[in-house]
C-alpha positions in Angstrom: 28.5 -44.5 9.9 27.6 -48.2 9.2 25.7 -48.4 12.4 23.7 -45.3 11.5 22.8 -46.7 8.1 21.9 -50.0 9.6 19.5 -48.2 12.0 17.9 -46.4 9.1 17.3 -49.6 7.2 15.6 -51.2 10.2 13.5 -48.0 10.8 15.2 -47.3 14.1 15.6 -43.5 13.6 15.8 -42.9 17.3 18.7 -45.2 17.6 20.4 -43.6 14.6 19.9 -40.2 16.2 21.3 -41.3 19.5 24.4 -42.8 17.9 25.0 -39.7 15.7 24.9 -37.4 18.7 27.2 -39.6 20.8 29.9 -39.6 18.1 30.2 -35.9 17.0 33.2 -36.7 14.8 31.2 -39.2 12.6 30.8 -37.9 9.1 27.3 -38.5 7.7 26.0 -37.8 4.2 23.4 -35.0 3.6 20.5 -37.5 3.1 21.1 -39.0 6.5 21.1 -35.5 8.1 17.9 -34.8 6.2 16.2 -37.8 7.7 17.5 -37.1 11.2 16.2 -33.5 11.0 12.8 -34.6 9.8 12.7 -37.1 12.7 13.4 -34.2 15.1 10.7 -32.1 13.5 8.1 -34.9 13.7 9.0 -35.7 17.3 9.5 -32.0 18.3 13.0 -32.9 19.6 14.3 -29.4 19.8 17.5 -30.1 21.8 18.6 -32.9 19.5 17.9 -30.9 16.4 20.2 -28.1 17.7 22.9 -30.6 18.1 22.3 -32.0 14.6 22.6 -28.4 13.2 25.9 -28.0 15.0 27.0 -31.4 13.5 26.1 -30.1 10.0 28.2 -26.9 10.5 31.2 -28.8 11.9 31.2 -31.3 9.0 31.1 -28.5 6.4 27.6 -29.0 5.1 26.3 -25.5 6.0 26.3 -24.4 2.4 24.1 -27.4 1.3 20.9 -25.9 -0.1 18.5 -28.7 1.0 20.0 -29.1 4.4 19.9 -25.4 5.2 16.3 -25.3 4.0 15.4 -28.2 6.3 17.1 -26.4 9.2 15.0 -23.2 8.4 11.9 -25.4 8.5 12.9 -26.9 11.9 13.5 -23.5 13.5 10.2 -22.2 12.1 8.3 -25.2 13.4 9.6 -24.7 17.0 8.8 -20.9 16.8 12.4 -19.7 16.7 12.0 -17.4 13.7 15.2 -15.4 14.7 17.4 -18.5 14.3 15.4 -19.5 11.1 16.1 -16.1 9.6 19.8 -16.3 10.6 20.2 -19.6 8.7 18.2 -18.2 5.8 20.4 -15.1 5.5 23.6 -17.1 5.5 22.4 -19.3 2.7 24.6 -18.7 -0.4 22.0 -20.2 -2.7 18.2 -20.2 -2.3 15.4 -21.8 -4.3 11.6 -21.4 -4.1 11.4 -24.0 -1.3 13.9 -22.0 0.8 12.0 -18.8 0.3 8.7 -20.5 1.0 10.1 -22.1 4.2 11.0 -18.6 5.5 7.7 -17.0 4.4 5.5 -19.8 5.9 7.7 -19.8 9.0 7.0 -16.1 9.6 3.3 -16.6 8.8 2.8 -19.6 11.0 4.3 -17.8 14.0 2.2 -14.6 13.5 4.9 -12.4 11.9 2.6 -11.6 9.0 4.3 -8.4 8.0 7.7 -10.1 7.9 6.3 -12.9 5.8 5.1 -10.4 3.2 8.4 -8.5 3.2 10.3 -11.8 2.5 7.7 -12.6 -0.2 8.3 -9.2 -1.8 12.1 -9.8 -1.7 11.7 -13.2 -3.3 9.8 -11.6 -6.3 12.5 -8.9 -6.6 15.1 -11.7 -6.7 13.3 -13.2 -9.7 12.2 -16.4 -8.0 8.8 -17.6 -9.1 6.4 -18.5 -6.3 4.7 -21.9 -6.1 1.2 -22.8 -4.7 2.6 -23.0 -1.1 4.3 -19.6 -1.4 1.1 -17.9 -2.6 -1.0 -19.7 0.1 1.3 -18.5 2.9 1.4 -15.0 1.6 -2.4 -14.9 1.2 -2.9 -16.2 4.7 -0.6 -13.5 6.1 -2.8 -10.9 4.3 -5.9 -12.6 5.7 -4.7 -12.4 9.3 -3.8 -8.7 8.7 -7.2 -8.2 7.1 -5.2 -6.5 4.2 -7.5 -7.1 1.3 -5.6 -4.8 -1.0 -2.4 -6.7 -0.5 -4.2 -10.0 -1.2 -5.6 -8.5 -4.4 -2.1 -7.6 -5.5 -0.9 -11.2 -4.9 -4.0 -12.4 -6.8 -2.9 -10.3 -9.7 0.4 -12.3 -9.8 -1.5 -15.6 -9.5 -3.7 -14.7 -12.5 -0.6 -14.4 -14.7 0.9 -17.8 -13.7 -0.1 -21.4 -13.7 -1.6 -21.7 -10.3 -4.8 -19.8 -11.1 -6.9 -23.0 -10.9 -4.9 -24.6 -8.0 -7.3 -25.6 -5.3 -4.8 -24.8 -2.5 -4.4 -21.3 -3.8 -8.2 -20.8 -4.5 -9.0 -21.9 -0.9 -6.5 -19.3 0.4 -8.1 -16.6 -1.7 -11.6 -17.6 -0.6 -10.5 -17.4 3.0 -9.1 -13.9 2.4 -12.3 -12.6 0.8 -14.6 -14.2 3.4 -12.6 -13.0 6.5 -12.2 -9.5 5.1 -16.0 -9.2 4.8 -16.3 -9.5 1.1 -18.8 -12.4 1.3 -20.3 -12.0 -2.1 -16.9 -12.2 -3.8 -16.0 -15.2 -1.6 -19.2 -16.9 -2.6 -18.6 -16.4 -6.3 -15.1 -17.9 -5.9 -16.5 -20.8 -3.9 -19.2 -21.5 -6.5 -16.5 -21.6 -9.3 -14.5 -24.3 -7.5 -15.6 -27.5 -9.3 -14.0 -30.1 -6.9 -14.3 -28.6 -3.5 -12.2 -30.2 -0.7 -12.7 -29.8 3.1 -10.4 -26.7 3.1 -12.6 -24.9 0.6 -15.7 -25.7 2.6 -14.0 -24.7 5.9 -13.0 -21.3 4.4 -16.5 -20.4 3.3 -18.2 -21.8 6.5 -15.7 -20.1 8.7 -16.0 -16.8 6.8 -19.8 -16.8 7.1 -19.6 -17.5 10.8 -17.0 -14.8 11.4 -19.1 -12.2 9.6 -22.2 -13.1 11.6 -24.1 -14.9 8.9 -24.8 -17.8 11.3 -27.9 -19.2 9.6 -26.0 -19.3 6.2 -23.1 -20.9 7.9 -25.3 -23.7 9.2 -27.0 -24.1 5.9 -23.7 -24.5 4.1 -22.6 -27.0 6.8 -25.6 -29.1 6.1 -24.9 -28.9 2.4 -21.4 -30.1 3.0 -22.7 -33.1 5.0 -25.3 -33.9 2.3 -22.5 -34.0 -0.3 -20.7 -36.7 1.7 -17.9 -34.4 2.8 -16.6 -35.3 6.3 -16.1 -32.3 8.5 -12.9 -31.9 10.5 -12.0 -29.9 13.7 -11.8 -26.6 11.7 -15.3 -27.1 10.3 -16.8 -27.9 13.7 -14.9 -25.1 15.3 -16.4 -22.6 12.9 -19.9 -24.0 13.5 -19.5 -23.7 17.2 -18.4 -20.1 16.8 -21.6 -19.5 14.8 -23.5 -21.2 17.6 -22.7 -18.3 19.9 -24.8 -16.1 17.7 -28.1 -17.3 19.2 -29.1 -20.8 18.1 -31.0 -23.0 20.5 -29.4 -25.4 22.9 -30.7 -28.4 21.1 -28.5 -27.7 18.1 -25.5 -27.4 20.3 -26.2 -30.8 21.7 -26.5 -32.2 18.2 -23.1 -30.7 17.2 -21.7 -32.2 20.4 -23.1 -35.7 19.5 -21.6 -35.3 16.0 -18.2 -34.5 17.5 -18.3 -37.7 19.5 -19.6 -39.7 16.6 -16.6 -38.5 14.4 -14.2 -39.4 17.2 -13.0 -35.8 17.7 -13.9 -35.5 21.4 -10.2 -35.8 22.2 -9.5 -32.4 20.6 -9.0 -30.0 23.5 -9.6 -27.0 21.1 -13.0 -28.4 20.1 -13.9 -29.2 23.7 -12.9 -25.7 24.8 -15.2 -24.3 22.1 -18.0 -26.5 23.3 -17.6 -25.5 26.9 -17.6 -21.8 25.8 -20.8 -22.3 23.7 -22.6 -24.2 26.5 -21.6 -21.5 29.0 -22.7 -18.6 26.8 -26.1 -20.3 26.4 -26.5 -20.5 30.2 -25.9 -24.2 30.5 -23.1 -24.0 33.0 -23.9 -27.5 34.2 -23.2 -29.0 30.8 -20.1 -26.9 30.4 -18.8 -28.1 33.8 -19.6 -31.7 33.1 -17.7 -31.5 29.8 -14.8 -29.9 31.5 -14.7 -32.7 34.2 -14.7 -35.3 31.4 -11.5 -34.1 29.9 -8.5 -36.3 30.3 -6.2 -33.4 30.4 -7.4 -29.8 30.8 -5.6 -26.8 29.3 -5.7 -23.0 29.4 -8.3 -22.9 26.7 -10.9 -25.0 28.5 -10.2 -23.3 31.8 -10.6 -19.9 30.3 -13.9 -20.9 28.6 -15.3 -22.3 31.9 -14.2 -19.3 34.0 -15.7 -17.0 31.4 -19.0 -18.9 31.8 -18.8 -18.6 35.6 -18.1 -14.9 35.2 -21.5 -14.3 33.5 -23.4 -15.3 36.6 -22.5 -14.1 40.1 -24.1 -17.3 41.6 -21.2 -19.3 40.1 -18.4 -17.1 41.5 -17.3 -19.9 43.9 -16.9 -22.3 41.0 -14.6 -19.7 39.3 -12.5 -19.3 42.4 -12.2 -23.1 42.9 -11.1 -23.6 39.3 -8.6 -20.7 39.5 -7.1 -22.3 42.6 -7.0 -25.6 40.9 -5.1 -24.0 38.0 -2.5 -22.6 40.4 -2.0 -25.9 42.2 -1.5 -27.6 38.8 1.0 -24.9 37.9 -0.9 -24.1 34.8 0.1 -20.9 33.0 -2.1 -18.1 34.1 -2.4 -15.5 31.4 -3.8 -11.9 31.3 -7.2 -13.1 30.1 -7.7 -15.3 33.1 -6.5 -12.5 35.5 -9.0 -10.1 34.0 -11.9 -12.5 34.3 -11.1 -13.3 37.9 -10.7 -9.6 38.8 -14.1 -8.8 37.1 -15.7 -11.6 39.2 -14.2 -10.1 42.3 -15.5 -6.7 41.3 -19.1 -8.0 40.6 -19.4 -9.8 43.9 -17.4 -7.0 45.8 -14.9 -9.6 47.1 -12.0 -7.3 48.1 -10.2 -10.0 50.0 -9.9 -12.3 47.0 -9.3 -9.4 44.6 -6.3 -8.4 46.7 -4.9 -11.9 46.6 -5.3 -12.0 42.8 -3.6 -8.6 42.6 -0.7 -10.0 44.6 -0.5 -13.1 42.4 -0.4 -10.9 39.3 2.3 -8.7 40.7 4.4 -11.7 41.8 4.2 -13.7 38.5 3.6 -11.0 36.0 5.2 -7.8 37.1 4.6 -6.2 33.7 1.0 -7.1 33.1 -0.9 -5.3 30.3 -3.4 -2.4 30.3 -6.4 -4.8 30.4 -5.3 -6.2 33.8 -4.5 -2.7 35.1 -8.0 -1.6 34.0 -9.6 -4.6 35.7 -7.7 -3.8 38.9 -9.0 -0.2 38.9 -12.5 -1.4 38.3 -12.3 -4.1 41.1 -11.0 -1.6 43.7 -13.4 1.1 42.7 -16.5 -1.3 42.8 -15.3 -2.5 46.2 -15.2 1.1 47.5 -11.4 1.3 47.8 -10.9 4.5 45.7 -7.5 5.1 47.1 -6.3 1.7 46.0 -8.0 2.2 42.6 -5.9 5.4 42.3 -2.7 3.5 43.2 -3.5 0.9 40.5 -4.1 3.7 38.0 -0.8 5.5 39.0 1.2 2.3 38.7 0.1 1.7 35.1 2.7 2.4 32.4 0.5 2.7 29.3 -2.9 4.1 30.1 -5.7 4.0 27.5 -9.2 5.6 27.5 -10.6 2.6 29.4 -8.1 3.2 32.2 -9.2 6.8 32.6 -12.9 6.0 32.3 -12.7 3.2 34.8 -11.3 5.6 37.5 -13.8 8.3 36.5 -16.6 5.7 36.9 -15.3 4.7 40.3 -15.4 8.3 41.4 -18.9 8.7 40.0 -20.2 5.6 41.7 -19.0 6.8 45.2 -20.2 10.4 44.8 -16.9 12.1 44.1 -18.3 14.3 41.3 -15.7 17.1 41.5 -12.8 14.6 41.5 -14.3 12.9 38.4 -14.4 16.2 36.6 -10.8 17.0 37.6 -9.6 13.6 36.3 -11.5 14.3 33.1 -9.6 17.6 32.7 -6.3 15.9 33.4 -7.2 13.2 30.8 -7.8 15.9 28.2 -4.5 17.6 29.1 -2.7 14.2 28.5 -4.1 14.2 25.0 -6.5 11.3 25.6 -9.8 11.6 23.7 -12.9 10.6 25.8 -15.5 8.2 24.5 -19.2 7.8 25.0 -18.7 5.7 28.2 -16.4 8.4 29.6 -19.2 11.0 29.3 -21.8 8.6 30.6 -19.7 8.2 33.8 -19.2 11.9 34.1 -22.9 12.6 33.6 -23.7 10.0 36.3 -21.2 11.7 38.6 -22.8 15.1 38.0 -26.4 13.9 38.5 -25.5 12.2 41.8 -23.6 15.2 43.2 -26.0 18.0 42.1 -23.5 19.5 39.5 -26.3 20.5 37.1 -24.4 23.2 35.2 -21.2 21.1 34.9 -23.3 18.1 33.7 -25.1 20.2 31.0 -21.7 21.6 29.8 -20.3 18.1 29.5 -23.4 16.9 27.6 -23.1 19.8 25.1 -19.3 19.2 24.7 -19.9 15.5 24.0 -22.3 16.4 21.1 -20.7 19.6 19.7 -17.0 19.1 20.4 -16.5 15.4 20.2 -19.4 14.6 17.8 -20.6 11.7 19.9 -24.2 10.8 19.3 -26.0 10.5 22.7 -27.6 7.1 23.6 -30.7 6.6 25.8 -28.4 6.2 28.8 -26.9 9.7 28.3 -30.4 11.2 28.0 -31.4 9.3 31.2 -28.5 10.9 33.1 -29.3 14.4 31.9 -33.0 13.9 32.7 -32.0 12.6 36.2 -29.6 15.6 36.5 -32.5 18.1 36.0 -35.0 16.0 38.0 -32.8 15.7 41.1 -32.6 19.5 41.2 -36.4 19.8 41.0 -36.3 21.1 37.4 -39.0 18.6 36.4 -40.4 20.6 33.5 -36.9 20.9 31.9 -36.5 17.1 32.3 -39.9 16.4 30.7 -39.2 18.8 27.9 -35.9 17.0 27.1 -37.8 13.7 26.9 -40.3 15.2 24.4 -37.5 16.7 22.3 -35.4 13.6 22.1 -34.9 11.9 18.8 -35.0 8.5 20.3 -37.8 6.6 22.1 -37.8 7.2 25.9 -36.6 4.2 27.9 -37.8 2.8 31.3 -34.8 4.4 33.0 -35.8 7.8 31.8 -39.3 7.5 33.1 -38.0 6.0 36.3 -35.8 9.1 36.9 -38.8 11.3 36.3 -41.0 9.2 38.6 -38.4 9.2 41.4 -38.0 13.0 41.2 -41.8 13.5 41.2 -41.9 11.5 44.5 -39.3 13.8 46.0 -40.8 17.1 44.8 -44.5 16.1 44.9 -45.4 16.6 41.2 -48.5 14.4 41.0 -49.5 15.0 37.3 -46.1 14.3 35.9 -45.7 11.4 38.2 -48.9 9.9 36.9 -47.6 10.3 33.3 -44.3 8.7 34.1 -46.0 5.8 36.0 -48.4 5.1 33.1 -45.5 4.7 30.7 -43.7 2.5 33.1 -46.8 0.3 33.7 -46.8 -0.3 29.9 -43.0 -0.9 29.6 -42.5 -2.8 32.9 -45.9 -4.2 34.0 -44.4 -6.6 36.5 -42.0 -4.2 38.3 -43.7 -3.6 41.6 -41.5 -0.6 42.6 -43.2 1.7 40.0 -46.7 1.0 41.6 -45.3 1.6 45.1 -43.7 4.9 44.2 -46.9 6.2 42.5 -49.0 5.1 45.5 -46.6 7.0 47.8 -46.9 10.1 45.6 -50.7 9.9 45.9 -50.5 9.4 49.7 -48.2 12.4 50.1 -50.7 14.5 48.1 -53.6 13.3 50.2 -55.2 11.4 47.2 -56.1 8.4 49.3 -58.5 6.9 46.8 -55.9 6.9 44.0 -53.3 5.4 46.4 -55.8 2.6 47.3 -56.6 2.0 43.6 -52.9 1.7 42.8 -52.3 -0.8 45.6 -55.4 -2.8 44.4 -54.0 -2.8 40.9 -50.8 -4.4 42.3 -52.9 -7.1 44.0 -54.9 -7.8 40.8 -51.6 -8.3 39.0 -50.2 -10.5 41.8 -47.3 -8.1 42.4 -45.4 -7.8 45.6 -42.8 -5.4 46.7 -39.4 -7.1 46.5 -37.7 -7.2 49.9 -34.4 -5.5 50.3 -31.3 -7.4 51.2 -27.6 -6.8 51.8 -24.7 -9.0 50.9 -22.4 -9.4 53.9 -18.9 -10.9 54.0 -17.2 -11.5 57.3 -14.1 -9.4 57.9 -12.7 -11.9 60.4 -13.1 -15.1 58.3 -10.6 -14.8 55.5 -11.1 -16.9 52.3 -7.6 -18.2 51.4 -7.4 -18.5 47.6 -3.6 -18.6 47.2 -2.1 -20.8 49.9 1.6 -19.9 50.8 4.1 -22.5 49.6 
């Protein structure tokens, strides 16, 4: 006991902890246990804290209010809310700190509903909340986007002494802003006389989340002008707003500010920067930033792979990074797997897609619906419909995207009848189709000549499912009629539409006119396309071919001359070939 006290006096907490654990029969006083537990919390010494807890029980201090509260805080900090709740439930006496520890523990670990249930039980027990209790409960409501619950808590705040508390006001401000009540949030923000960085962060973050990117930047500049120093949360919100379409120069300025403030060591901020650079097409800057990191993590890797996924030319970079993650034994989550499978689908790399499927099956035998959907999409786009079917059948919980992905696969490869049969099965299972489901079905019908079935699906979509057709749906129906030579019906549909015809609509008409030799309608379609896509050479070539087939040689020559005057050339066709003999080994066997 004397050795432990002497260690405390000299600040050697680690030594005190080591001695305490080596002598389990040593009786320590509650204040010593409190210090040891706090040391474990600060150092995230989970194993040692478990032993200290056992020490407390053995020495008869389990009923000590303050010690039990500290144990609840420890378990909550390490994410073990079950153990925290067990300790909390065994407490014979609780005060507001005990209740708040349990509420904030649930809230910090994402168990928002549990946090609010404990908060409600606390009020029923007659315990008055403090500013930290209210803040934790409000933040739980914010994450749940439960504005009504937050308002009820606000009603209790108005009756107490924390109505002007800055901590509570910032939590209320965050609630209103993130629930979309920006005007109410702004009124509350304006009423805060002495704003701290938390208040500014709540308002800036709320504006960024709701898409008010310019306002978010304006408020950020106001914050800087008032001499308030931004932190990681401020800059994280500004970077989220940057995704909304600001120029690359501003992103570079934010990057410079992060370095100037000495926050470049924050992996979370670096991950956000990588994401923003990648989304603005600056893959090189994103990659350089990634390479400059002392220690990479799942956030930065996901951000960079997501950037690579946006451009098929960078697919090799994504595969190299994924392989590097595996070699480093970094945790591969479902988001990474989905991104990698989508890249394989877009570049039609079946070999690599199969390897990633094997990896997912080996390390995550119960992957979620998103990965299953990505597998269906990858196999379907690679032409392996049988494998897409197997991936679909192996899925436990299927959603509308699962069904639609397989229907789209059938549609893309000309299996119109199979697509419709799957749609019927989908309805039988009680799944409600969406607009993308119908788009895939209409595409299937138009490419397999199922005109009657396609028209029936189109009318069902509007009348039965109340789905408003988009330009893409009209394009498929127009293509449906045009491919069957019903050009007048297709043109009449364009005239009767309540939306402006798109280039794809006129392209469908022009292509059909080329097949069925309708010169007058072909001219009309081509004129519209020349206005909408003046630099697309294929439209001039198709019109020229229509004139040539009709014997209108002068018109064909004029069309070709117009191409020359506009310096347009027909784009050469090409095929992407991948050797079936040379296998790319992504996942080397151990």
